[in-house]
C-alpha positions in Angstrom: 85.3 100.3 89.3 87.8 102.0 87.0 91.5 102.0 87.7 92.8 104.8 89.8 95.2 107.3 88.1 98.5 107.2 89.9 101.3 109.7 89.2 104.8 108.8 90.3 107.4 111.5 90.3 111.0 110.5 89.9 110.4 107.4 87.6 113.8 107.6 86.0 115.3 107.0 89.5 115.9 103.6 91.1 113.0 103.6 93.5 110.6 105.4 91.1 111.3 102.7 88.5 110.7 99.9 91.0 107.4 101.3 92.2 106.3 102.0 88.6 107.0 98.5 87.4 105.3 97.0 90.5 102.1 99.0 90.3 101.9 98.5 86.5 101.4 94.8 87.2 97.8 95.6 88.3 96.2 97.6 85.4 92.8 96.8 86.7 93.6 98.8 89.9 96.1 101.4 88.8 96.6 103.5 85.6 100.2 104.5 86.3 101.9 107.7 85.0 105.4 108.9 85.4 107.1 112.3 85.8 110.7 113.2 85.7 113.2 115.6 84.1 114.4 112.7 81.8 112.6 109.7 80.5 115.5 107.2 80.4 116.0 105.1 83.5 119.1 105.8 85.5 119.2 102.2 86.6 122.2 100.5 85.0 120.4 97.2 84.8 117.5 98.8 82.8 117.2 99.0 79.1 115.2 101.8 77.4 112.5 103.9 78.9 110.7 103.1 82.1 107.4 104.8 81.2 105.7 104.9 77.7 105.3 108.2 76.0 101.6 108.5 76.5 101.9 108.2 80.3 105.0 110.3 80.9 105.4 113.9 81.7 108.8 115.4 80.9 108.8 117.9 83.8 111.2 119.5 86.2 109.7 118.9 89.6 110.7 122.4 90.6 108.5 124.0 87.9 105.1 124.5 89.7 103.0 125.1 86.6 104.4 122.1 84.8 103.8 119.9 87.9 100.3 121.2 88.1 99.6 120.1 84.5 100.8 116.6 85.4 98.9 116.2 88.6 95.6 117.5 87.3 93.2 114.6 86.8 95.1 112.1 89.0 93.7 110.3 92.0 96.9 109.6 93.8 100.5 111.0 93.7 103.6 109.1 94.8 106.3 111.7 95.3 109.7 110.1 94.9 111.7 112.7 92.9 114.6 114.1 94.9 118.3 114.6 95.1 119.2 111.7 97.4 122.9 112.4 97.7 123.9 112.8 101.4 126.8 115.1 100.3 124.7 117.3 98.1 125.1 121.1 98.6 122.3 123.6 99.1 122.2 124.6 95.4 121.6 121.0 94.5 119.0 120.3 97.3 116.9 123.4 96.9 115.2 122.8 93.5 114.1 119.2 93.8 113.9 118.6 97.6 112.5 122.0 98.8 110.8 123.7 95.9 109.8 120.3 94.4 108.2 119.1 97.6 106.1 122.3 97.8 105.2 122.2 94.1 103.9 118.6 94.3 101.8 119.2 97.5 100.4 122.4 96.2 99.5 120.9 92.9 97.9 117.9 94.7 95.8 120.3 96.8 94.6 122.2 93.8 93.8 119.0 91.9 91.9 117.4 94.8 94.1 114.4 94.9 92.9 111.6 97.2 96.3 111.0 98.8 100.0 111.8 98.4 102.6 109.3 99.4 105.7 111.3 100.1 109.1 109.8 100.2 111.1 110.6 103.3 114.3 108.9 104.3 115.9 107.1 107.3 118.4 110.0 107.0 116.1 112.0 109.2 117.2 109.7 112.0 120.8 109.3 111.0 122.2 111.1 114.1 120.9 108.3 116.2 123.7 106.1 115.0 126.0 108.2 117.2 124.2 106.9 120.3 126.2 104.2 122.2 123.2 101.8 122.3 122.6 102.0 118.5 126.3 101.9 117.7 126.6 98.7 119.8 123.8 97.1 117.8 125.2 97.9 114.5 128.7 96.6 115.4 127.5 93.4 117.1 127.8 89.9 115.7 124.4 88.3 115.3 124.9 86.0 118.3 125.9 88.9 120.4 122.9 91.1 119.8 121.0 92.4 122.9 117.7 90.7 123.7 115.9 94.0 123.3 117.1 96.6 120.8 116.1 100.2 121.4 113.9 101.3 118.6 113.6 104.7 117.0 110.0 105.4 116.1 108.0 108.0 114.2 107.5 109.8 117.5 111.3 110.0 118.2 113.2 113.3 117.8 114.4 113.8 114.2 118.2 113.9 114.0 119.4 114.6 110.4 123.1 115.2 110.0 123.2 116.5 106.4 121.2 118.8 104.1 119.5 115.9 102.4 118.2 114.6 105.7 117.2 118.1 106.7 115.3 118.5 103.5 113.3 115.3 104.3 112.4 116.7 107.7 111.1 119.8 105.8 109.1 117.6 103.5 107.5 115.7 106.4 106.7 119.0 108.2 105.3 120.5 105.0 103.2 117.4 104.5 101.7 117.8 108.0 101.0 121.5 107.3 99.0 120.6 104.2 97.0 118.0 106.1 96.2 120.4 108.9 95.4 123.4 106.7 93.7 121.7 103.8 92.4 118.3 105.1 94.6 116.4 102.7 95.8 112.8 103.2 99.6 112.6 103.1 101.7 109.6 104.3 105.4 109.9 104.6 107.7 106.9 104.2 111.2 107.0 105.7 112.8 104.7 103.1 115.9 102.6 103.9 118.8 101.6 101.8 117.5 100.5 98.4 120.5 99.6 96.3 121.1 98.9 92.7 121.8 95.1 93.1 118.8 94.5 95.4 121.1 92.6 97.7 121.8 93.0 101.4 125.3 94.1 102.0 127.0 94.1 105.5 127.3 97.9 105.6 123.5 98.2 105.2 122.3 95.3 107.3 120.5 97.5 109.8 118.5 99.6 107.3 118.4 97.7 104.0 115.1 97.6 102.0 114.5 95.2 99.2 112.8 96.1 95.9 109.8 94.0 96.8 109.5 95.5 100.3 109.6 99.1 99.2 107.0 98.5 96.5 104.7 96.7 99.0 105.2 99.5 101.5 104.1 102.1 98.9 101.1 99.9 98.0 100.1 99.6 101.6 100.1 103.4 101.9 98.1 103.8 98.7 95.5 101.4 100.0 95.4 102.7 103.6 91.9 103.5 105.0 90.6 107.0 104.1 90.7 108.0 107.7 94.5 107.9 107.7 95.1 111.5 107.1 98.8 111.9 108.1 101.4 109.4 109.3 105.0 108.5 109.1 106.4 105.0 108.6 109.8 103.5 108.2 110.2 101.4 105.1 112.7 98.6 105.7 113.2 94.9 105.2 113.5 92.6 108.3 116.8 92.5 110.1 118.1 91.2 113.4 120.1 94.5 113.6 117.1 96.8 112.8 116.8 99.7 115.2 114.0 101.5 113.4 110.4 100.6 114.3 108.1 98.7 111.9 105.3 97.8 114.3 103.6 101.2 113.7 103.4 100.6 109.9 102.0 97.1 110.5 99.4 98.4 112.9 98.2 101.2 110.7 98.6 100.0 107.1 99.4 96.3 107.4 102.9 96.5 106.2 105.2 93.5 107.1 108.5 93.0 105.3 108.8 89.8 103.3 112.6 90.0 102.7 115.3 89.8 105.4 118.8 91.1 105.9 120.4 88.1 107.5 
């Protein structure tokens, strides 16, 4: 069986670079391509280019025609390109997060892509941190954590509190629309805090996600059974303070975090 052609958008970003490097370890399974508005990695710890010239598309994700040219001929698309700044204004969010999400899904539909893995964010649930029960968990010492922590799941009400979070709700809803209207397979991952040092820090202990765990989460989504047409999973490392559900991802695609925020 020949390697599947996988296009990753946002490869100059931190998570895009992580996923590209991880999947590239398996050339017998994946022929990995990258797309971004620049080729140099934005990761301070990286040197040079993330993706070689012959597998890279220098494309603005908000340009539908250019995105189509990159998606054509690919088997899978991992859409990670976005403005991830929680303080970003509308003019910054619109091109990449709104128009770009549409451009990638529409191009994937036209190209007959097998599956799109669409990056969402825990920011769609950020308003839950205002609930007294969740706030108590985040502020507790480990020895004082409640025996049962209330979990926010993929079925819980979405509660974004910024334009970035709202744009990810839009991307999830648009994904569902493409599944319903066109029979596509789209899986959304609500990614936790992936930071530049790959280290758990106290301020992120409830929602930290290691490099290894986010790469494995994406891999699990790629390899999910064909009958998984649409779903939403949280992508996090293990943590005693975690208030977002991981059991659903384990049950459907077999994801279990290896790293832990202790």
